[in-house]
DSSP file (Angstrom, degrees, kcal/mol; ACC not computed):
  #  RESIDUE AA STRUCTURE BP1 BP2  ACC     N-H-->O    O-->H-N    N-H-->O    O-->H-N    TCO  KAPPA ALPHA  PHI   PSI    X-CA   Y-CA   Z-CA
    1    1 A M              0   0    0      0, 0.0    38,-0.1     0, 0.0    37,-0.1   0.000 360.0 360.0 360.0 -28.2  -54.8  -37.0   54.9
    2    2 A T        -     0   0    0      1,-0.1     2,-0.3    36,-0.1     0, 0.0  -0.245 360.0 -89.2 -76.7 173.9  -53.6  -34.2   52.5
    3    3 A L        -     0   0    0      1,-0.0     2,-0.2     4,-0.0    -1,-0.1  -0.663  39.8-122.9 -88.4 144.2  -53.2  -34.5   48.8
    4    4 A T     >  -     0   0    0     -2,-0.3     4,-2.2     1,-0.1     5,-0.2  -0.476  21.0-115.9 -79.8 153.6  -49.9  -35.7   47.5
    5    5 A A  H  > S+     0   0    0      1,-0.2     4,-1.8     2,-0.2     5,-0.2   0.873 118.9  55.2 -58.0 -38.5  -48.0  -33.5   45.0
    6    6 A E  H  > S+     0   0    0      1,-0.2     4,-2.2     2,-0.2    -1,-0.2   0.946 108.6  45.0 -58.9 -50.4  -48.5  -36.4   42.5
    7    7 A R  H  > S+     0   0    0      1,-0.2     4,-2.2     2,-0.2    -2,-0.2   0.886 110.6  54.3 -68.2 -36.9  -52.3  -36.4   42.9
    8    8 A K  H  X S+     0   0    0     -4,-2.2     4,-2.0     1,-0.2    -1,-0.2   0.836 107.6  50.5 -62.9 -32.0  -52.4  -32.6   42.7
    9    9 A R  H  X S+     0   0    0     -4,-1.8     4,-2.7    -5,-0.2     5,-0.2   0.921 109.7  50.6 -71.9 -41.3  -50.5  -32.8   39.4
   10   10 A E  H  X S+     0   0    0     -4,-2.2     4,-1.8     1,-0.2    -2,-0.2   0.908 112.4  47.2 -60.8 -40.3  -53.1  -35.4   38.1
   11   11 A L  H  X S+     0   0    0     -4,-2.2     4,-2.2     2,-0.2     5,-0.3   0.906 112.1  50.3 -67.7 -39.6  -56.0  -33.1   39.1
   12   12 A A  H  X S+     0   0    0     -4,-2.0     4,-2.3     1,-0.2    -2,-0.2   0.905 112.2  46.2 -64.2 -45.3  -54.3  -30.1   37.4
   13   13 A T  H  < S+     0   0    0     -4,-2.7    -1,-0.2     6,-0.2    -2,-0.2   0.779 116.8  45.8 -79.4 -22.1  -53.7  -32.0   34.1
   14   14 A Q  H  < S+     0   0    0     -4,-1.8    -2,-0.2    -5,-0.2    -1,-0.2   0.831 130.5  17.5 -81.1 -33.6  -57.3  -33.3   34.1
   15   15 A F  H  < S+     0   0    0     -4,-2.2    -3,-0.2    -5,-0.2    -2,-0.2   0.579 117.9  62.6-115.7 -14.9  -59.2  -30.2   35.0
   16   16 A G  S  < S-     0   0    0     -4,-2.3     3,-0.1    -5,-0.3     6,-0.1  -0.232  88.9-100.2-104.7-168.0  -56.7  -27.4   34.3
   17   17 A A  S    S-     0   0    0      1,-0.2     2,-0.3    -2,-0.1    -4,-0.1   0.801  98.9  -9.2 -81.6 -42.4  -54.8  -25.9   31.2
   18   18 A S  S >  S-     0   0    0     -6,-0.1     3,-0.9     3,-0.0    -2,-0.2  -0.829  83.1 -84.6-148.7-178.5  -51.5  -27.7   32.1
   19   19 A E  T 3  S+     0   0    0     -2,-0.3    -6,-0.2     1,-0.2    -7,-0.2   0.791 127.1  46.1 -67.6 -30.5  -49.8  -29.7   34.8
   20   20 A T  T 3  S+     0   0    0     -8,-0.1     2,-1.5     1,-0.1    -1,-0.2   0.244  80.4 108.4-101.3   9.0  -48.8  -26.6   36.7
   21   21 A D    <   +     0   0    0     -3,-0.9     3,-0.4     1,-0.2    -1,-0.1  -0.566  32.3 142.0 -87.3  70.3  -52.1  -24.9   36.4
   22   22 A T        +     0   0    0     -2,-1.5    -1,-0.2     1,-0.2    -2,-0.0   0.576  59.1  62.7 -93.7  -7.6  -53.1  -25.2   40.1
   23   23 A G  S    S+     0   0    0     -3,-0.2    -1,-0.2     4,-0.1    -2,-0.1   0.519  71.6 108.6 -93.9  -7.6  -54.8  -21.8   40.5
   24   24 A S  S  > S-     0   0    0     -3,-0.4     4,-1.9     1,-0.1     5,-0.1  -0.327  78.0-115.3 -73.0 160.6  -57.7  -22.0   38.0
   25   25 A T  H  > S+     0   0    0      1,-0.2     4,-2.5     2,-0.2     5,-0.2   0.915 113.0  51.6 -60.6 -49.4  -61.2  -22.3   39.6
   26   26 A K  H  > S+     0   0    0      1,-0.2     4,-1.7     2,-0.2    -1,-0.2   0.825 109.9  48.0 -71.6 -27.7  -61.9  -25.8   38.3
   27   27 A V  H  > S+     0   0    0      2,-0.2     4,-2.5     1,-0.2    -1,-0.2   0.909 112.1  50.6 -71.0 -43.1  -58.6  -27.3   39.6
   28   28 A Q  H  X S+     0   0    0     -4,-1.9     4,-2.5     1,-0.2    -2,-0.2   0.893 110.9  48.5 -63.1 -39.7  -59.2  -25.8   43.0
   29   29 A I  H  X S+     0   0    0     -4,-2.5     4,-2.2     1,-0.2    -1,-0.2   0.912 111.2  49.8 -63.0 -41.0  -62.7  -27.2   43.1
   30   30 A A  H  X S+     0   0    0     -4,-1.7     4,-2.2     2,-0.2    -2,-0.2   0.899 112.2  47.8 -61.2 -43.9  -61.4  -30.6   42.1
   31   31 A Q  H  X S+     0   0    0     -4,-2.5     4,-2.2     1,-0.2    -2,-0.2   0.913 112.9  48.4 -68.3 -43.3  -58.7  -30.5   44.8
   32   32 A L  H  X S+     0   0    0     -4,-2.5     4,-2.8     1,-0.2    -2,-0.2   0.868 111.3  51.0 -64.4 -36.3  -61.2  -29.4   47.5
   33   33 A T  H  X S+     0   0    0     -4,-2.2     4,-2.7     2,-0.2    -2,-0.2   0.917 108.9  50.7 -65.9 -42.9  -63.6  -32.2   46.4
   34   34 A E  H  X S+     0   0    0     -4,-2.2     4,-2.0     2,-0.2    -2,-0.2   0.902 112.9  45.5 -60.8 -42.0  -60.8  -34.7   46.7
   35   35 A R  H  X S+     0   0    0     -4,-2.2     4,-2.8     2,-0.2     5,-0.3   0.916 111.2  54.2 -62.8 -44.9  -60.0  -33.4   50.3
   36   36 A I  H  X S+     0   0    0     -4,-2.8     4,-2.5     1,-0.2     5,-0.3   0.912 107.0  49.5 -59.8 -42.2  -63.7  -33.4   51.2
   37   37 A N  H  X S+     0   0    0     -4,-2.7     4,-2.3     2,-0.2    -1,-0.2   0.925 110.4  51.6 -67.6 -37.6  -64.0  -37.0   50.1
   38   38 A Q  H  X S+     0   0    0     -4,-2.0     4,-2.3     1,-0.2    -2,-0.2   0.946 112.4  45.2 -47.5 -54.6  -60.9  -37.9   52.3
   39   39 A L  H  X S+     0   0    0     -4,-2.8     4,-2.9     2,-0.2     5,-0.2   0.903 110.4  53.6 -64.9 -40.6  -62.4  -36.2   55.4
   40   40 A T  H  X S+     0   0    0     -4,-2.5     4,-1.8    -5,-0.3    -1,-0.2   0.939 110.5  47.7 -66.4 -40.5  -65.9  -37.8   54.9
   41   41 A D  H  X S+     0   0    0     -4,-2.3     4,-1.2    -5,-0.3     3,-0.3   0.968 112.6  49.2 -62.3 -46.0  -64.2  -41.2   54.7
   42   42 A H  H  X S+     0   0    0     -4,-2.3     4,-1.8     1,-0.2     3,-0.5   0.888 110.4  51.2 -59.0 -44.1  -62.1  -40.4   58.0
   43   43 A L  H  < S+     0   0    0     -4,-2.9    -1,-0.2     1,-0.2    -2,-0.2   0.765  99.7  62.7 -72.2 -23.8  -65.3  -39.2   59.8
   44   44 A R  H  < S+     0   0    0     -4,-1.8     3,-0.3    -3,-0.3    -1,-0.2   0.902 114.3  35.3 -61.5 -39.6  -67.2  -42.4   58.9
   45   45 A Q  H  < S+     0   0    0     -4,-1.2     2,-0.6    -3,-0.5    -2,-0.2   0.835 126.1  38.7 -77.0 -36.2  -64.5  -44.2   61.0
   46   46 A H    ><  +     0   0    0     -4,-1.8     3,-1.6     1,-0.2    -1,-0.2  -0.719  65.4 168.3-127.0  75.9  -64.0  -41.5   63.7
   47   47 A A  T 3  S+     0   0    0     -2,-0.6    -1,-0.2    -3,-0.3    -4,-0.1   0.763  74.3  56.7 -63.0 -27.2  -67.4  -40.1   64.4
   48   48 A G  T 3  S+     0   0    0     -3,-0.1     2,-1.7     1,-0.1    -1,-0.3   0.450  72.9 110.3 -88.8   4.0  -66.4  -38.2   67.4
   49   49 A D    <>  +     0   0    0     -3,-1.6     4,-1.4     1,-0.2    -1,-0.1  -0.562  36.1 165.9 -77.9  85.7  -63.6  -36.2   65.7
   50   50 A H  H  >  +     0   0    0     -2,-1.7     4,-1.6     1,-0.2    -1,-0.2   0.688  68.8  60.6 -78.0 -20.4  -65.4  -32.8   65.8
   51   51 A H  H  > S+     0   0    0      2,-0.2     4,-1.9     1,-0.2    -1,-0.2   0.907 107.7  45.0 -74.1 -40.6  -62.3  -30.8   64.9
   52   52 A S  H  > S+     0   0    0      2,-0.2     4,-2.6     1,-0.2    -2,-0.2   0.853 109.0  58.6 -66.2 -38.9  -62.0  -32.6   61.6
   53   53 A R  H  X S+     0   0    0     -4,-1.4     4,-2.5     2,-0.2    -2,-0.2   0.918 105.7  49.5 -55.0 -48.2  -65.9  -32.1   61.2
   54   54 A R  H  X S+     0   0    0     -4,-1.6     4,-2.2     1,-0.2    -2,-0.2   0.919 110.8  49.0 -60.0 -46.9  -65.3  -28.3   61.4
   55   55 A G  H  X S+     0   0    0     -4,-1.9     4,-2.3     1,-0.2    -1,-0.2   0.877 108.8  52.8 -68.4 -33.1  -62.6  -28.4   58.9
   56   56 A L  H  X S+     0   0    0     -4,-2.6     4,-2.5     2,-0.2    -2,-0.2   0.917 109.5  49.4 -61.5 -43.4  -64.8  -30.4   56.6
   57   57 A L  H  X S+     0   0    0     -4,-2.5     4,-1.8     1,-0.2    -2,-0.2   0.839 108.6  52.6 -67.6 -31.3  -67.5  -27.9   56.8
   58   58 A M  H  X S+     0   0    0     -4,-2.2     4,-2.0     2,-0.2    -1,-0.2   0.916 109.8  48.5 -66.6 -41.4  -65.2  -25.1   56.1
   59   59 A L  H  X S+     0   0    0     -4,-2.3     4,-2.9     2,-0.2     5,-0.2   0.917 109.7  52.6 -59.6 -44.8  -63.9  -26.9   52.9
   60   60 A V  H  X S+     0   0    0     -4,-2.5     4,-2.7     1,-0.2    -1,-0.2   0.930 110.7  46.9 -58.8 -44.2  -67.5  -27.5   51.8
   61   61 A G  H  X S+     0   0    0     -4,-1.8     4,-1.8     2,-0.2    -1,-0.2   0.892 112.5  50.4 -67.6 -36.2  -68.3  -23.8   52.2
   62   62 A R  H  X S+     0   0    0     -4,-2.0     4,-1.8     2,-0.2    -2,-0.2   0.955 113.0  45.5 -63.6 -49.8  -65.1  -22.8   50.4
   63   63 A R  H  X S+     0   0    0     -4,-2.9     4,-2.7     1,-0.2    -2,-0.2   0.881 108.8  57.0 -67.1 -35.9  -65.9  -25.2   47.5
   64   64 A R  H  X S+     0   0    0     -4,-2.7     4,-2.3    -5,-0.2    -1,-0.2   0.891 108.0  47.9 -61.7 -38.5  -69.6  -23.9   47.4
   65   65 A R  H  X S+     0   0    0     -4,-1.8     4,-1.8     2,-0.2    -2,-0.2   0.857 111.0  50.2 -70.1 -33.5  -68.2  -20.3   46.9
   66   66 A F  H  X S+     0   0    0     -4,-1.8     4,-2.8     2,-0.2    -2,-0.2   0.899 111.0  50.4 -62.7 -47.4  -65.9  -21.5   44.1
   67   67 A L  H  X S+     0   0    0     -4,-2.7     4,-3.2     2,-0.2     5,-0.2   0.936 109.3  49.8 -60.4 -49.2  -68.8  -23.3   42.5
   68   68 A N  H  X S+     0   0    0     -4,-2.3     4,-1.9     1,-0.2    -1,-0.2   0.910 112.3  47.0 -56.4 -42.6  -71.0  -20.2   42.7
   69   69 A Y  H  X S+     0   0    0     -4,-1.8     4,-2.0     2,-0.2     5,-0.2   0.933 113.2  49.6 -70.6 -40.2  -68.4  -18.0   41.1
   70   70 A L  H  X S+     0   0    0     -4,-2.8     4,-3.4     1,-0.2     8,-0.3   0.938 110.9  49.7 -54.1 -51.6  -67.8  -20.7   38.4
   71   71 A Q  H  < S+     0   0    0     -4,-3.2    -1,-0.2     1,-0.2    -2,-0.2   0.862 112.6  47.9 -60.7 -39.8  -71.6  -20.9   37.7
   72   72 A R  H  < S+     0   0    0     -4,-1.9    -1,-0.2    -5,-0.2     3,-0.2   0.888 123.1  31.9 -72.4 -37.5  -71.7  -17.0   37.4
   73   73 A T  H  < S+     0   0    0     -4,-2.0     2,-0.3     1,-0.2    -2,-0.2   0.854 134.4  16.8 -90.1 -39.1  -68.7  -16.7   35.0
   74   74 A D     X  +     0   0    0     -4,-3.4     4,-2.4    -5,-0.2    -1,-0.2  -0.721  58.8 174.9-147.7  86.0  -68.8  -20.0   33.0
   75   75 A L  H  > S+     0   0    0     -2,-0.3     4,-2.9    -3,-0.2     5,-0.2   0.912  84.2  48.0 -58.8 -45.1  -72.1  -21.8   33.1
   76   76 A E  H  > S+     0   0    0      1,-0.2     4,-2.3     2,-0.2    -1,-0.2   0.917 112.2  48.3 -63.6 -39.6  -71.0  -24.5   30.6
   77   77 A G  H  > S+     0   0    0      2,-0.2     4,-2.6     1,-0.2    -1,-0.2   0.874 110.8  52.3 -67.0 -35.0  -67.7  -25.1   32.3
   78   78 A Y  H  X S+     0   0    0     -4,-2.4     4,-2.9    -8,-0.3     5,-0.3   0.974 109.0  50.6 -69.5 -47.7  -69.6  -25.4   35.7
   79   79 A R  H  X S+     0   0    0     -4,-2.9     4,-2.0     1,-0.2    -2,-0.2   0.925 111.9  46.9 -53.9 -46.0  -72.0  -28.0   34.2
   80   80 A E  H  X S+     0   0    0     -4,-2.3     4,-3.1     2,-0.2    -1,-0.2   0.961 113.3  48.6 -61.9 -52.5  -69.1  -30.1   32.9
   81   81 A L  H  X S+     0   0    0     -4,-2.6     4,-2.8     1,-0.2     5,-0.3   0.910 111.4  49.4 -55.1 -47.6  -67.2  -29.9   36.3
   82   82 A V  H  X>S+     0   0    0     -4,-2.9     5,-1.7     1,-0.2     4,-1.1   0.873 114.2  45.0 -63.8 -30.7  -70.2  -30.9   38.2
   83   83 A R  H  <5S+     0   0    0     -4,-2.0    -2,-0.2    -5,-0.3    -1,-0.2   0.894 115.4  48.0 -72.7 -40.9  -70.9  -33.8   35.9
   84   84 A A  H  <5S+     0   0    0     -4,-3.1    -2,-0.2     1,-0.2    -3,-0.2   0.912 116.8  40.3 -69.6 -39.5  -67.2  -34.8   35.9
   85   85 A L  H  <5S-     0   0    0     -4,-2.8    -1,-0.2    -5,-0.2    -2,-0.2   0.664 108.6-121.0 -85.4 -18.6  -66.8  -34.7   39.8
   86   86 A G  T  <5 +     0   0    0     -4,-1.1    -3,-0.2    -5,-0.3     2,-0.2   0.774  57.8 153.9  82.6  26.1  -70.2  -36.3   40.4
   87   87 A L      < -     0   0    0     -5,-1.7     2,-0.4    -6,-0.3    -1,-0.2  -0.497  32.1-147.9 -84.4 159.6  -71.5  -33.3   42.4
   88   88 A R              0   0    0     -2,-0.2    -5,-0.0     1,-0.1     0, 0.0  -0.944 360.0 360.0-127.4 149.9  -75.1  -32.5   42.7
   89   89 A K              0   0    0     -2,-0.4    -1,-0.1     0, 0.0    -2,-0.0   0.370 360.0 360.0-101.8 360.0  -76.6  -29.0   43.1
Protein backbone atom coordinates (compact mmCIF):
# COMPACT_ATOMS: atom_id res chain seq x y z
CA UNK A 1 0.00 0.00 0.00
CA UNK A 2 2.94 2.36 0.54
CA UNK A 3 5.05 3.85 -2.20
CA UNK A 4 8.05 1.91 -3.38
CA UNK A 5 11.49 3.52 -3.45
CA UNK A 6 11.47 3.32 -7.24
CA UNK A 7 8.14 5.16 -7.50
CA UNK A 8 9.37 7.84 -5.07
CA UNK A 9 12.43 8.38 -7.27
CA UNK A 10 10.21 8.70 -10.34
CA UNK A 11 8.04 11.32 -8.64
CA UNK A 12 11.11 13.20 -7.38
CA UNK A 13 12.60 13.22 -10.88
CA UNK A 14 9.34 14.37 -12.44
CA UNK A 15 8.37 17.09 -9.94
CA UNK A 16 11.62 17.93 -8.15
CA UNK A 17 15.01 19.35 -9.02
CA UNK A 18 16.75 15.95 -8.97
CA UNK A 19 16.17 12.29 -8.20
CA UNK A 20 17.08 12.78 -4.54
CA UNK A 21 14.96 15.93 -4.06
CA UNK A 22 12.25 14.34 -1.93
CA UNK A 23 11.76 17.27 0.43
CA UNK A 24 10.48 19.92 -1.93
CA UNK A 25 6.84 20.88 -1.63
CA UNK A 26 5.90 19.75 -5.13
CA UNK A 27 7.41 16.30 -4.64
CA UNK A 28 5.70 15.86 -1.28
CA UNK A 29 2.35 16.83 -2.80
CA UNK A 30 2.89 14.35 -5.65
CA UNK A 31 3.75 11.57 -3.20
CA UNK A 32 0.73 12.33 -1.03
CA UNK A 33 -1.49 12.32 -4.13
CA UNK A 34 -0.13 8.90 -5.09
CA UNK A 35 -0.87 7.52 -1.61
CA UNK A 36 -4.32 9.13 -1.58
CA UNK A 37 -5.17 7.48 -4.90
CA UNK A 38 -4.02 4.09 -3.59
CA UNK A 39 -6.09 4.44 -0.42
CA UNK A 40 -9.13 5.56 -2.40
CA UNK A 41 -8.92 2.40 -4.52
CA UNK A 42 -8.50 0.32 -1.36
CA UNK A 43 -11.58 1.87 0.23
CA UNK A 44 -13.68 1.20 -2.87
CA UNK A 45 -13.11 -2.52 -2.27
CA UNK A 46 -13.18 -2.40 1.55
CA UNK A 47 -15.90 0.06 2.47
CA UNK A 48 -15.89 -0.89 6.15
CA UNK A 49 -12.21 -0.11 6.73
CA UNK A 50 -12.67 2.96 8.91
CA UNK A 51 -9.07 3.05 10.13
CA UNK A 52 -7.83 3.50 6.58
CA UNK A 53 -10.53 6.09 5.96
CA UNK A 54 -9.20 8.14 8.87
CA UNK A 55 -5.69 7.85 7.46
CA UNK A 56 -6.99 8.98 4.08
CA UNK A 57 -8.62 12.06 5.60
CA UNK A 58 -5.39 12.92 7.41
CA UNK A 59 -3.42 12.63 4.15
CA UNK A 60 -5.92 14.82 2.32
CA UNK A 61 -5.62 17.46 5.03
CA UNK A 62 -1.83 17.38 4.90
CA UNK A 63 -1.89 17.71 1.09
CA UNK A 64 -4.33 20.62 1.39
CA UNK A 65 -1.94 22.44 3.75
CA UNK A 66 0.97 21.87 1.35
CA UNK A 67 -1.14 23.14 -1.55
CA UNK A 68 -2.12 26.26 0.38
CA UNK A 69 1.54 26.93 1.17
CA UNK A 70 2.57 26.42 -2.46
CA UNK A 71 -0.23 28.69 -3.65
CA UNK A 72 0.96 31.46 -1.30
CA UNK A 73 4.63 31.16 -2.23
CA UNK A 74 4.66 30.08 -5.92
CA UNK A 75 1.34 30.63 -7.66
CA UNK A 76 2.55 29.61 -11.13
CA UNK A 77 4.15 26.44 -9.75
CA UNK A 78 0.91 25.69 -7.91
CA UNK A 79 -1.11 25.97 -11.10
CA UNK A 80 1.30 23.74 -13.03
CA UNK A 81 1.29 21.09 -10.30
CA UNK A 82 -2.52 21.04 -10.00
CA UNK A 83 -2.76 20.65 -13.77
CA UNK A 84 -0.09 17.91 -13.88
CA UNK A 85 -1.64 15.89 -11.04
CA UNK A 86 -5.21 16.38 -12.21
CA UNK A 87 -6.35 17.96 -8.96
CA UNK A 88 -9.17 20.42 -8.73
CA UNK A 89 -9.56 23.29 -6.34
